[in-house]
DRENLUMRO-960055 format. One record per residue: residue number from 1; residue in three letters; chain; z negated, x negated, y negated of N, C-alpha, C, CB in turn. Coordinates in steps of 0.2 Angstrom, whole numbers, plus 5000, padded with zeros to 4 digits. Last residue first. Glycine has a CB too. Example, Ala and Ser with C-alpha at 12.3 -4.5 7.8 and 13.67 -1.06 7.14 Angstrom:
2
MARLO, resi, resn, chain, n_z, n_x, n_y, ca_z, ca_x, ca_y, c_z, c_x, c_y, cb_z, cb_x, cb_y
MARLO, 2, SER, A, 4965, 4936, 5011, 4964, 4932, 5005, 4961, 4936, 5000, 4971, 4930, 5003;
MARLO, 1, ALA, A, 4961, 4934, 5028, 4961, 4938, 5022, 4961, 4934, 5016, 4955, 4943, 5022;
***
This chain:
207
MARLO, resi, resn, chain, n_z, n_x, n_y, ca_z, ca_x, ca_y, c_z, c_x, c_y, cb_z, cb_x, cb_y
MARLO, 207, UNK, A, 4484, 4637, 4221, 4491, 4642, 4219, 4496, 4641, 4226, 4495, 4638, 4210;
MARLO, 206, UNK, A, 4473, 4629, 4220, 4472, 4636, 4218, 4478, 4642, 4217, 4468, 4635, 4212;
MARLO, 205, UNK, A, 4472, 4616, 4222, 4472, 4619, 4226, 4472, 4627, 4226, 4467, 4616, 4229;
MARLO, 204, UNK, A, 4472, 4607, 4214, 4468, 4610, 4212, 4467, 4613, 4218, 4469, 4613, 4207;
MARLO, 203, UNK, A, 4487, 4605, 4212, 4483, 4599, 4213, 4474, 4602, 4214, 4483, 4592, 4205;
MARLO, 202, UNK, A, 4491, 4619, 4208, 4491, 4615, 4215, 4487, 4609, 4216, 4497, 4613, 4216;
MARLO, 201, UNK, A, 4488, 4620, 4195, 4486, 4623, 4199, 4486, 4620, 4208, 4490, 4628, 4197;
MARLO, 200, UNK, A, 4496, 4608, 4189, 4487, 4609, 4188, 4484, 4614, 4193, 4484, 4614, 4178;
MARLO, 199, UNK, A, 4508, 4615, 4192, 4506, 4607, 4195, 4498, 4607, 4194, 4510, 4600, 4190;
MARLO, 198, UNK, A, 4508, 4626, 4186, 4509, 4625, 4192, 4506, 4620, 4195, 4515, 4625, 4194;
MARLO, 197, UNK, A, 4506, 4622, 4173, 4500, 4627, 4174, 4500, 4626, 4183, 4502, 4636, 4170;
MARLO, 196, UNK, A, 4518, 4616, 4172, 4512, 4611, 4171, 4506, 4615, 4173, 4511, 4609, 4163;
MARLO, 195, UNK, A, 4525, 4628, 4172, 4526, 4621, 4178, 4520, 4617, 4177, 4534, 4615, 4176;
MARLO, 194, UNK, A, 4523, 4635, 4161, 4522, 4636, 4167, 4521, 4632, 4173, 4527, 4639, 4168;
MARLO, 193, UNK, A, 4530, 4626, 4149, 4525, 4627, 4150, 4521, 4628, 4159, 4524, 4632, 4144;
MARLO, 192, UNK, A, 4543, 4625, 4156, 4540, 4619, 4156, 4532, 4621, 4156, 4542, 4614, 4151;
MARLO, 191, UNK, A, 4548, 4638, 4154, 4548, 4637, 4161, 4543, 4628, 4160, 4557, 4637, 4163;
MARLO, 190, UNK, A, 4548, 4640, 4142, 4542, 4643, 4144, 4541, 4641, 4150, 4542, 4649, 4143;
MARLO, 189, UNK, A, 4556, 4631, 4137, 4551, 4629, 4133, 4547, 4632, 4138, 4552, 4632, 4126;
MARLO, 188, UNK, A, 4568, 4639, 4144, 4566, 4631, 4146, 4558, 4631, 4144, 4570, 4625, 4140;
MARLO, 187, UNK, A, 4574, 4650, 4141, 4568, 4653, 4141, 4564, 4644, 4145, 4569, 4661, 4146;
MARLO, 186, UNK, A, 4588, 4649, 4144, 4586, 4653, 4136, 4577, 4651, 4139, 4589, 4664, 4133;
MARLO, 185, UNK, A, 4599, 4638, 4152, 4591, 4641, 4152, 4588, 4643, 4147, 4587, 4638, 4154;
MARLO, 184, UNK, A, 4609, 4631, 4153, 4609, 4638, 4148, 4603, 4643, 4149, 4615, 4642, 4149;
MARLO, 183, UNK, A, 4605, 4618, 4155, 4607, 4619, 4148, 4608, 4626, 4145, 4613, 4615, 4146;
MARLO, 182, UNK, A, 4603, 4620, 4168, 4598, 4618, 4166, 4599, 4618, 4158, 4596, 4612, 4169;
MARLO, 181, UNK, A, 4617, 4622, 4173, 4612, 4626, 4174, 4606, 4628, 4168, 4610, 4624, 4180;
MARLO, 180, UNK, A, 4620, 4607, 4171, 4624, 4613, 4166, 4621, 4620, 4167, 4633, 4614, 4169;
MARLO, 179, UNK, A, 4616, 4603, 4182, 4612, 4600, 4174, 4616, 4606, 4171, 4616, 4590, 4169;
MARLO, 178, UNK, A, 4620, 4610, 4192, 4615, 4610, 4190, 4613, 4609, 4184, 4611, 4608, 4194;
MARLO, 177, UNK, A, 4634, 4604, 4190, 4632, 4612, 4191, 4627, 4612, 4187, 4629, 4615, 4199;
MARLO, 176, UNK, A, 4633, 4589, 4191, 4635, 4592, 4187, 4633, 4601, 4185, 4641, 4589, 4190;
MARLO, 175, UNK, A, 4629, 4585, 4203, 4623, 4585, 4200, 4627, 4590, 4193, 4619, 4576, 4199;
MARLO, 174, UNK, A, 4639, 4575, 4205, 4637, 4581, 4211, 4630, 4585, 4208, 4635, 4576, 4221;
MARLO, 173, UNK, A, 4640, 4565, 4196, 4645, 4572, 4197, 4642, 4575, 4201, 4653, 4571, 4199;
MARLO, 172, UNK, A, 4628, 4559, 4187, 4627, 4560, 4196, 4632, 4566, 4194, 4618, 4563, 4201;
MARLO, 171, UNK, A, 4623, 4555, 4176, 4628, 4552, 4175, 4630, 4555, 4185, 4625, 4543, 4173;
MARLO, 170, UNK, A, 4610, 4564, 4174, 4616, 4565, 4170, 4622, 4561, 4172, 4615, 4563, 4162;
MARLO, 169, UNK, A, 4601, 4561, 4180, 4604, 4564, 4184, 4611, 4564, 4180, 4600, 4571, 4188;
MARLO, 168, UNK, A, 4591, 4553, 4173, 4591, 4552, 4180, 4598, 4553, 4182, 4587, 4555, 4184;
MARLO, 167, UNK, A, 4589, 4563, 4163, 4592, 4558, 4161, 4595, 4555, 4168, 4588, 4553, 4156;
MARLO, 166, UNK, A, 4581, 4574, 4171, 4589, 4575, 4169, 4593, 4569, 4166, 4590, 4581, 4162;
MARLO, 165, UNK, A, 4569, 4576, 4177, 4574, 4569, 4179, 4581, 4570, 4177, 4575, 4569, 4187;
MARLO, 164, UNK, A, 4563, 4587, 4171, 4560, 4580, 4170, 4564, 4573, 4171, 4555, 4579, 4173;
MARLO, 163, UNK, A, 4572, 4597, 4174, 4572, 4595, 4166, 4570, 4588, 4165, 4567, 4601, 4162;
MARLO, 162, UNK, A, 4573, 4597, 4188, 4579, 4597, 4184, 4579, 4594, 4177, 4580, 4604, 4184;
MARLO, 161, UNK, A, 4559, 4602, 4187, 4561, 4594, 4192, 4568, 4592, 4188, 4563, 4595, 4203;
MARLO, 160, UNK, A, 4561, 4613, 4182, 4555, 4608, 4178, 4557, 4603, 4182, 4545, 4610, 4180;
MARLO, 159, UNK, A, 4567, 4620, 4191, 4570, 4619, 4185, 4567, 4613, 4183, 4569, 4623, 4180;
MARLO, 158, UNK, A, 4559, 4620, 4202, 4565, 4618, 4203, 4567, 4614, 4197, 4569, 4623, 4205;
MARLO, 157, UNK, A, 4547, 4625, 4199, 4548, 4619, 4198, 4553, 4614, 4200, 4545, 4617, 4199;
MARLO, 156, UNK, A, 4550, 4639, 4198, 4547, 4635, 4191, 4548, 4628, 4192, 4538, 4636, 4189;
MARLO, 155, UNK, A, 4553, 4638, 4211, 4558, 4643, 4206, 4555, 4640, 4201, 4557, 4652, 4207;
MARLO, 154, UNK, A, 4541, 4637, 4217, 4546, 4634, 4220, 4553, 4635, 4212, 4547, 4639, 4228;
MARLO, 153, UNK, A, 4534, 4645, 4212, 4531, 4640, 4211, 4538, 4635, 4212, 4523, 4640, 4216;
MARLO, 152, UNK, A, 4537, 4662, 4208, 4539, 4658, 4215, 4538, 4651, 4212, 4548, 4659, 4218;
MARLO, 151, UNK, A, 4527, 4671, 4195, 4534, 4665, 4198, 4534, 4662, 4203, 4537, 4659, 4193;
MARLO, 150, UNK, A, 4517, 4677, 4194, 4519, 4680, 4198, 4526, 4676, 4200, 4518, 4686, 4195;
MARLO, 149, UNK, A, 4514, 4672, 4180, 4509, 4671, 4185, 4510, 4671, 4190, 4506, 4674, 4185;
MARLO, 148, UNK, A, 4527, 4666, 4171, 4522, 4670, 4172, 4519, 4669, 4179, 4524, 4678, 4172;
MARLO, 147, UNK, A, 4545, 4662, 4175, 4540, 4662, 4172, 4534, 4667, 4173, 4541, 4661, 4168;
MARLO, 146, UNK, A, 4556, 4663, 4187, 4554, 4656, 4185, 4546, 4656, 4181, 4560, 4652, 4180;
MARLO, 145, UNK, A, 4558, 4675, 4200, 4555, 4673, 4190, 4553, 4666, 4192, 4546, 4677, 4186;
MARLO, 144, UNK, A, 4562, 4677, 4212, 4568, 4678, 4207, 4565, 4677, 4199, 4570, 4687, 4207;
MARLO, 143, UNK, A, 4552, 4674, 4220, 4557, 4668, 4221, 4561, 4670, 4216, 4561, 4667, 4229;
MARLO, 142, UNK, A, 4534, 4679, 4216, 4543, 4682, 4217, 4548, 4675, 4216, 4546, 4689, 4209;
MARLO, 141, UNK, A, 4520, 4679, 4228, 4525, 4676, 4221, 4533, 4677, 4224, 4523, 4665, 4221;
MARLO, 140, UNK, A, 4514, 4682, 4238, 4510, 4682, 4230, 4517, 4683, 4226, 4505, 4673, 4227;
MARLO, 139, UNK, A, 4523, 4688, 4252, 4523, 4682, 4246, 4518, 4686, 4241, 4531, 4679, 4242;
MARLO, 138, UNK, A, 4531, 4699, 4255, 4523, 4700, 4258, 4521, 4694, 4255, 4522, 4700, 4266;
MARLO, 137, UNK, A, 4545, 4689, 4259, 4542, 4696, 4262, 4535, 4697, 4259, 4540, 4695, 4270;
MARLO, 136, UNK, A, 4549, 4676, 4260, 4545, 4677, 4253, 4544, 4685, 4255, 4550, 4675, 4245;
MARLO, 135, UNK, A, 4552, 4670, 4273, 4545, 4668, 4270, 4543, 4673, 4265, 4545, 4661, 4267;
MARLO, 134, UNK, A, 4563, 4672, 4281, 4561, 4678, 4278, 4552, 4676, 4276, 4562, 4685, 4285;
MARLO, 133, UNK, A, 4576, 4659, 4273, 4570, 4664, 4278, 4568, 4668, 4275, 4564, 4662, 4280;
MARLO, 132, UNK, A, 4586, 4659, 4265, 4587, 4656, 4270, 4582, 4658, 4277, 4587, 4649, 4268;
MARLO, 131, UNK, A, 4584, 4667, 4254, 4589, 4669, 4256, 4589, 4667, 4263, 4595, 4666, 4253;
MARLO, 130, UNK, A, 4573, 4660, 4249, 4571, 4668, 4251, 4578, 4670, 4254, 4568, 4674, 4242;
MARLO, 129, UNK, A, 4576, 4647, 4247, 4570, 4649, 4251, 4572, 4657, 4254, 4563, 4648, 4246;
MARLO, 128, UNK, A, 4584, 4651, 4237, 4587, 4648, 4240, 4582, 4649, 4247, 4587, 4641, 4237;
MARLO, 127, UNK, A, 4575, 4656, 4226, 4580, 4659, 4228, 4583, 4658, 4234, 4583, 4658, 4223;
MARLO, 126, UNK, A, 4565, 4644, 4223, 4563, 4651, 4228, 4568, 4656, 4231, 4558, 4657, 4225;
MARLO, 125, UNK, A, 4575, 4631, 4223, 4571, 4635, 4221, 4570, 4641, 4227, 4573, 4637, 4215;
MARLO, 124, UNK, A, 4578, 4613, 4229, 4581, 4621, 4230, 4574, 4625, 4227, 4583, 4625, 4240;
MARLO, 123, UNK, A, 4584, 4596, 4232, 4578, 4600, 4229, 4582, 4608, 4230, 4577, 4598, 4219;
MARLO, 122, UNK, A, 4588, 4585, 4237, 4588, 4591, 4242, 4585, 4594, 4240, 4586, 4592, 4248;
MARLO, 121, UNK, A, 4600, 4574, 4226, 4593, 4575, 4229, 4593, 4583, 4233, 4586, 4574, 4223;
MARLO, 120, UNK, A, 4615, 4566, 4231, 4610, 4572, 4227, 4604, 4573, 4230, 4613, 4579, 4227;
MARLO, 119, UNK, A, 4619, 4556, 4241, 4619, 4556, 4234, 4619, 4562, 4229, 4623, 4554, 4234;
MARLO, 118, UNK, A, 4609, 4548, 4253, 4612, 4554, 4250, 4612, 4554, 4242, 4609, 4560, 4252;
MARLO, 117, UNK, A, 4607, 4534, 4253, 4606, 4539, 4256, 4611, 4544, 4257, 4601, 4542, 4253;
MARLO, 116, UNK, A, 4604, 4530, 4238, 4608, 4526, 4242, 4610, 4529, 4250, 4604, 4518, 4242;
MARLO, 115, UNK, A, 4599, 4538, 4228, 4605, 4539, 4231, 4607, 4535, 4236, 4610, 4539, 4226;
MARLO, 114, UNK, A, 4584, 4533, 4226, 4591, 4534, 4221, 4597, 4534, 4224, 4592, 4528, 4216;
MARLO, 113, UNK, A, 4577, 4534, 4234, 4579, 4527, 4234, 4586, 4528, 4231, 4577, 4523, 4242;
MARLO, 112, UNK, A, 4568, 4547, 4235, 4565, 4542, 4233, 4569, 4534, 4232, 4560, 4541, 4238;
MARLO, 111, UNK, A, 4571, 4559, 4242, 4577, 4556, 4235, 4574, 4550, 4232, 4577, 4561, 4228;
MARLO, 110, UNK, A, 4564, 4566, 4249, 4562, 4565, 4241, 4566, 4560, 4238, 4554, 4563, 4240;
MARLO, 109, UNK, A, 4573, 4568, 4262, 4567, 4573, 4259, 4566, 4571, 4252, 4559, 4572, 4263;
MARLO, 108, UNK, A, 4583, 4556, 4261, 4585, 4562, 4262, 4579, 4569, 4259, 4588, 4562, 4269;
MARLO, 107, UNK, A, 4574, 4542, 4261, 4581, 4543, 4257, 4582, 4552, 4256, 4588, 4540, 4263;
MARLO, 106, UNK, A, 4561, 4546, 4264, 4562, 4543, 4258, 4571, 4543, 4255, 4560, 4536, 4261;
MARLO, 105, UNK, A, 4563, 4552, 4277, 4557, 4557, 4271, 4560, 4553, 4264, 4544, 4556, 4274;
MARLO, 104, UNK, A, 4573, 4547, 4283, 4573, 4555, 4283, 4569, 4555, 4277, 4570, 4560, 4288;
MARLO, 103, UNK, A, 4570, 4535, 4284, 4574, 4536, 4280, 4576, 4543, 4279, 4579, 4533, 4282;
MARLO, 102, UNK, A, 4556, 4535, 4289, 4557, 4532, 4284, 4565, 4536, 4280, 4557, 4522, 4287;
MARLO, 101, UNK, A, 4556, 4541, 4303, 4552, 4545, 4296, 4554, 4541, 4292, 4543, 4546, 4295;
MARLO, 100, UNK, A, 4563, 4534, 4312, 4564, 4541, 4309, 4564, 4545, 4303, 4561, 4543, 4312;
MARLO, 99, UNK, A, 4559, 4521, 4310, 4566, 4523, 4310, 4569, 4530, 4309, 4568, 4521, 4317;
MARLO, 98, UNK, A, 4544, 4526, 4317, 4545, 4523, 4311, 4553, 4523, 4308, 4543, 4516, 4312;
MARLO, 97, UNK, A, 4543, 4542, 4326, 4544, 4534, 4325, 4547, 4533, 4318, 4549, 4530, 4330;
MARLO, 96, UNK, A, 4537, 4556, 4326, 4535, 4551, 4318, 4539, 4544, 4321, 4524, 4550, 4316;
MARLO, 95, UNK, A, 4536, 4567, 4334, 4541, 4562, 4334, 4541, 4558, 4327, 4547, 4567, 4333;
MARLO, 94, UNK, A, 4524, 4574, 4330, 4523, 4570, 4336, 4530, 4565, 4338, 4521, 4575, 4341;
MARLO, 93, UNK, A, 4517, 4569, 4312, 4522, 4574, 4317, 4523, 4569, 4325, 4532, 4576, 4312;
MARLO, 92, UNK, A, 4506, 4567, 4305, 4505, 4572, 4308, 4511, 4574, 4310, 4503, 4576, 4306;
MARLO, 91, UNK, A, 4509, 4554, 4300, 4502, 4554, 4303, 4503, 4562, 4308, 4495, 4555, 4297;
MARLO, 90, UNK, A, 4522, 4554, 4294, 4520, 4551, 4299, 4515, 4551, 4304, 4519, 4547, 4298;
MARLO, 89, UNK, A, 4519, 4561, 4283, 4523, 4564, 4288, 4522, 4559, 4294, 4529, 4565, 4287;
MARLO, 88, UNK, A, 4510, 4556, 4276, 4508, 4562, 4279, 4512, 4564, 4286, 4510, 4568, 4273;
MARLO, 87, UNK, A, 4517, 4544, 4273, 4510, 4543, 4278, 4509, 4550, 4281, 4502, 4540, 4272;
MARLO, 86, UNK, A, 4526, 4552, 4264, 4528, 4545, 4269, 4522, 4547, 4274, 4528, 4536, 4265;
MARLO, 85, UNK, A, 4516, 4555, 4254, 4520, 4559, 4257, 4521, 4556, 4265, 4526, 4559, 4254;
MARLO, 84, UNK, A, 4513, 4541, 4251, 4510, 4545, 4252, 4512, 4552, 4254, 4507, 4544, 4247;
MARLO, 83, UNK, A, 4527, 4537, 4245, 4522, 4532, 4251, 4518, 4536, 4252, 4519, 4525, 4250;
MARLO, 82, UNK, A, 4531, 4545, 4236, 4535, 4546, 4241, 4529, 4542, 4247, 4543, 4542, 4241;
MARLO, 81, UNK, A, 4519, 4557, 4225, 4521, 4550, 4227, 4524, 4548, 4234, 4515, 4548, 4226;
MARLO, 80, UNK, A, 4528, 4569, 4219, 4524, 4568, 4224, 4525, 4560, 4226, 4524, 4573, 4230;
MARLO, 79, UNK, A, 4536, 4580, 4211, 4535, 4573, 4209, 4529, 4570, 4213, 4533, 4573, 4202;
MARLO, 78, UNK, A, 4539, 4591, 4214, 4531, 4589, 4213, 4529, 4583, 4210, 4528, 4589, 4218;
MARLO, 77, UNK, A, 4548, 4592, 4220, 4550, 4594, 4215, 4542, 4594, 4214, 4555, 4600, 4214;
MARLO, 76, UNK, A, 4545, 4584, 4234, 4552, 4582, 4228, 4550, 4585, 4223, 4561, 4585, 4230;
MARLO, 75, UNK, A, 4537, 4592, 4239, 4534, 4585, 4238, 4539, 4582, 4233, 4534, 4580, 4245;
MARLO, 74, UNK, A, 4545, 4602, 4241, 4539, 4603, 4238, 4537, 4596, 4235, 4534, 4606, 4242;
MARLO, 73, UNK, A, 4556, 4596, 4251, 4556, 4598, 4245, 4551, 4600, 4240, 4560, 4601, 4246;
MARLO, 72, UNK, A, 4547, 4594, 4263, 4551, 4590, 4257, 4553, 4592, 4251, 4557, 4587, 4259;
MARLO, 71, UNK, A, 4544, 4609, 4267, 4539, 4602, 4264, 4541, 4596, 4262, 4535, 4600, 4270;
MARLO, 70, UNK, A, 4555, 4615, 4263, 4550, 4619, 4262, 4546, 4611, 4260, 4549, 4624, 4270;
MARLO, 69, UNK, A, 4569, 4609, 4268, 4568, 4614, 4263, 4562, 4616, 4260, 4570, 4619, 4265;
MARLO, 68, UNK, A, 4564, 4600, 4277, 4569, 4598, 4273, 4566, 4602, 4267, 4576, 4599, 4276;
MARLO, 67, UNK, A, 4556, 4606, 4288, 4553, 4601, 4286, 4557, 4597, 4278, 4554, 4596, 4292;
MARLO, 66, UNK, A, 4563, 4618, 4291, 4559, 4619, 4285, 4555, 4611, 4284, 4554, 4625, 4285;
MARLO, 65, UNK, A, 4573, 4610, 4298, 4574, 4612, 4293, 4569, 4615, 4288, 4577, 4615, 4293;
MARLO, 64, UNK, A, 4567, 4604, 4310, 4570, 4599, 4305, 4571, 4602, 4296, 4578, 4596, 4309;
MARLO, 63, UNK, A, 4554, 4614, 4313, 4560, 4613, 4316, 4562, 4608, 4310, 4565, 4619, 4317;
MARLO, 62, UNK, A, 4536, 4601, 4318, 4541, 4611, 4316, 4548, 4607, 4314, 4536, 4617, 4307;
MARLO, 61, UNK, A, 4525, 4597, 4325, 4531, 4599, 4325, 4532, 4604, 4319, 4531, 4601, 4332;
MARLO, 60, UNK, A, 4510, 4598, 4328, 4513, 4593, 4325, 4520, 4591, 4324, 4512, 4589, 4328;
MARLO, 59, UNK, A, 4500, 4611, 4329, 4507, 4609, 4334, 4510, 4601, 4333, 4515, 4614, 4331;
MARLO, 58, UNK, A, 4493, 4611, 4318, 4492, 4615, 4324, 4495, 4612, 4330, 4494, 4622, 4323;
MARLO, 57, UNK, A, 4501, 4606, 4307, 4493, 4604, 4309, 4490, 4608, 4316, 4486, 4606, 4302;
MARLO, 56, UNK, A, 4513, 4612, 4307, 4512, 4604, 4309, 4505, 4603, 4311, 4513, 4599, 4302;
MARLO, 55, UNK, A, 4508, 4626, 4305, 4512, 4624, 4312, 4512, 4616, 4311, 4520, 4628, 4312;
MARLO, 54, UNK, A, 4500, 4624, 4293, 4497, 4626, 4297, 4500, 4624, 4306, 4497, 4633, 4295;
MARLO, 53, UNK, A, 4513, 4622, 4284, 4508, 4616, 4285, 4504, 4618, 4292, 4503, 4616, 4279;
MARLO, 52, UNK, A, 4520, 4634, 4287, 4522, 4630, 4290, 4518, 4622, 4290, 4529, 4631, 4286;
MARLO, 51, UNK, A, 4512, 4644, 4280, 4515, 4644, 4287, 4516, 4638, 4290, 4520, 4648, 4287;
MARLO, 50, UNK, A, 4511, 4639, 4267, 4504, 4640, 4271, 4506, 4640, 4279, 4501, 4647, 4269;
MARLO, 49, UNK, A, 4524, 4638, 4263, 4520, 4632, 4265, 4516, 4633, 4268, 4519, 4629, 4260;
MARLO, 48, UNK, A, 4528, 4650, 4263, 4531, 4647, 4266, 4528, 4641, 4269, 4536, 4647, 4263;
MARLO, 47, UNK, A, 4518, 4658, 4254, 4517, 4659, 4262, 4522, 4654, 4265, 4518, 4666, 4266;
MARLO, 46, UNK, A, 4507, 4651, 4244, 4511, 4651, 4245, 4514, 4653, 4252, 4513, 4647, 4241;
MARLO, 45, UNK, A, 4495, 4648, 4241, 4496, 4655, 4242, 4502, 4658, 4243, 4494, 4658, 4238;
MARLO, 44, UNK, A, 4484, 4635, 4245, 4491, 4639, 4244, 4490, 4645, 4244, 4496, 4638, 4248;
MARLO, 43, UNK, A, 4473, 4631, 4254, 4473, 4628, 4249, 4479, 4631, 4243, 4473, 4622, 4251;
MARLO, 42, UNK, A, 4476, 4632, 4268, 4471, 4638, 4266, 4471, 4638, 4257, 4462, 4636, 4271;
MARLO, 41, UNK, A, 4480, 4621, 4273, 4485, 4627, 4269, 4483, 4632, 4267, 4490, 4631, 4273;
MARLO, 40, UNK, A, 4476, 4607, 4270, 4471, 4614, 4270, 4477, 4618, 4269, 4462, 4615, 4264;
MARLO, 39, UNK, A, 4485, 4595, 4268, 4479, 4594, 4271, 4475, 4601, 4273, 4475, 4589, 4266;
MARLO, 38, UNK, A, 4493, 4599, 4260, 4494, 4598, 4265, 4489, 4595, 4269, 4499, 4595, 4264;
MARLO, 37, UNK, A, 4486, 4606, 4246, 4489, 4612, 4254, 4491, 4608, 4260, 4499, 4616, 4252;
MARLO, 36, UNK, A, 4481, 4594, 4239, 4476, 4597, 4244, 4481, 4602, 4250, 4468, 4602, 4240;
MARLO, 35, UNK, A, 4496, 4584, 4237, 4492, 4591, 4238, 4488, 4592, 4243, 4496, 4595, 4239;
MARLO, 34, UNK, A, 4494, 4566, 4236, 4497, 4571, 4240, 4493, 4579, 4239, 4497, 4567, 4248;
MARLO, 33, UNK, A, 4496, 4563, 4218, 4493, 4563, 4223, 4495, 4567, 4227, 4488, 4562, 4223;
MARLO, 32, UNK, A, 4512, 4559, 4207, 4509, 4564, 4210, 4504, 4560, 4217, 4514, 4569, 4213;
MARLO, 31, UNK, A, 4522, 4549, 4205, 4515, 4548, 4203, 4508, 4553, 4207, 4516, 4550, 4196;
MARLO, 30, UNK, A, 4540, 4543, 4205, 4534, 4550, 4208, 4527, 4548, 4209, 4536, 4553, 4216;
MARLO, 29, UNK, A, 4551, 4537, 4201, 4543, 4537, 4199, 4538, 4542, 4200, 4541, 4536, 4192;
MARLO, 28, UNK, A, 4562, 4539, 4207, 4560, 4543, 4203, 4554, 4542, 4199, 4560, 4549, 4206;
MARLO, 27, UNK, A, 4563, 4528, 4218, 4566, 4529, 4211, 4565, 4533, 4205, 4571, 4530, 4212;
MARLO, 26, UNK, A, 4554, 4522, 4225, 4550, 4526, 4221, 4556, 4525, 4216, 4544, 4523, 4219;
MARLO, 25, UNK, A, 4554, 4512, 4243, 4558, 4515, 4234, 4553, 4522, 4233, 4569, 4518, 4235;
MARLO, 24, UNK, A, 4546, 4505, 4253, 4543, 4507, 4245, 4546, 4510, 4240, 4541, 4501, 4242;
MARLO, 23, UNK, A, 4556, 4507, 4264, 4551, 4511, 4264, 4546, 4513, 4258, 4548, 4508, 4267;
MARLO, 22, UNK, A, 4563, 4495, 4260, 4566, 4502, 4258, 4563, 4508, 4257, 4570, 4504, 4262;
MARLO, 21, UNK, A, 4559, 4484, 4266, 4557, 4488, 4258, 4559, 4494, 4255, 4558, 4485, 4253;
MARLO, 20, UNK, A, 4566, 4483, 4277, 4559, 4482, 4277, 4558, 4486, 4271, 4555, 4475, 4277;
MARLO, 19, UNK, A, 4583, 4488, 4276, 4576, 4483, 4277, 4570, 4487, 4275, 4576, 4476, 4273;
MARLO, 18, UNK, A, 4596, 4495, 4279, 4591, 4495, 4273, 4584, 4490, 4270, 4589, 4501, 4274;
MARLO, 17, UNK, A, 4599, 4493, 4294, 4603, 4492, 4286, 4599, 4490, 4280, 4607, 4498, 4284;
MARLO, 16, UNK, A, 4590, 4501, 4300, 4590, 4494, 4300, 4593, 4490, 4294, 4592, 4491, 4306;
MARLO, 15, UNK, A, 4591, 4515, 4294, 4584, 4510, 4294, 4585, 4504, 4293, 4581, 4510, 4299;
MARLO, 14, UNK, A, 4605, 4517, 4296, 4602, 4516, 4291, 4595, 4511, 4290, 4601, 4524, 4290;
MARLO, 13, UNK, A, 4603, 4516, 4313, 4607, 4511, 4309, 4607, 4511, 4301, 4613, 4512, 4310;
MARLO, 12, UNK, A, 4595, 4528, 4313, 4594, 4522, 4316, 4598, 4517, 4313, 4594, 4522, 4322;
MARLO, 11, UNK, A, 4606, 4538, 4304, 4597, 4537, 4305, 4595, 4529, 4306, 4594, 4542, 4312;
MARLO, 10, UNK, A, 4617, 4539, 4315, 4618, 4537, 4309, 4609, 4535, 4304, 4622, 4542, 4307;
MARLO, 9, UNK, A, 4609, 4541, 4327, 4613, 4535, 4326, 4613, 4531, 4318, 4621, 4536, 4330;
MARLO, 8, UNK, A, 4606, 4555, 4322, 4601, 4550, 4325, 4604, 4541, 4325, 4600, 4554, 4335;
MARLO, 7, UNK, A, 4618, 4561, 4319, 4612, 4560, 4313, 4608, 4554, 4317, 4605, 4568, 4313;
MARLO, 6, UNK, A, 4633, 4554, 4323, 4628, 4558, 4325, 4622, 4555, 4320, 4628, 4557, 4335;
MARLO, 5, UNK, A, 4647, 4549, 4322, 4642, 4548, 4324, 4637, 4547, 4327, 4643, 4549, 4322;
MARLO, 4, UNK, A, 4651, 4561, 4312, 4655, 4559, 4319, 4650, 4554, 4322, 4664, 4554, 4317;
MARLO, 3, UNK, A, 4644, 4563, 4303, 4645, 4570, 4306, 4650, 4568, 4312, 4648, 4577, 4301;
MARLO, 2, UNK, A, 4642, 4553, 4294, 4636, 4553, 4298, 4637, 4559, 4304, 4629, 4555, 4292;
MARLO, 1, UNK, A, 4657, 4553, 4292, 4657, 4547, 4293, 4649, 4550, 4299, 4657, 4541, 4285;
***
């Protein structure tokens, strides 16, 4: 249906259909404060994030693909409070109409609505970003690694996100492949440890 009527029309319709309280949704109970890197891109060593945040702060805009694949994805897998991230998006983007931002961020970006808009979260690791962009070339972090100090934070936190929310996604048939992949990770304990290190580093603006 979205492809037939058009994305803008779909989003506008969903905004009015879902109602005023929709913007307060927090289905995954995400509580992390907005990361320092969203205010100052020098607070991260991740090339993709630094470049995209810098673009937003300087131009008030970036393409919808990096909005979703990098900015919203990072907020999602770090467990950033959806309302804090929504406020940042509304403050920074020149096209931040209320009816545009609320469904796109709450529903599609950070999956805070429990699947009312999208049946699965748009979460991705570093390997996906590497395939879709050239940001990983020359970056401090390796998208193929999920543990260790040079592991890409997106890769580590992608698996940690699935692990943290495994109960919430257990009955979601569209997450079957991801959940099975998680079960096959032999280094999951190490991923959990590294994820906590990454989250603390991001909170301090050191990763």
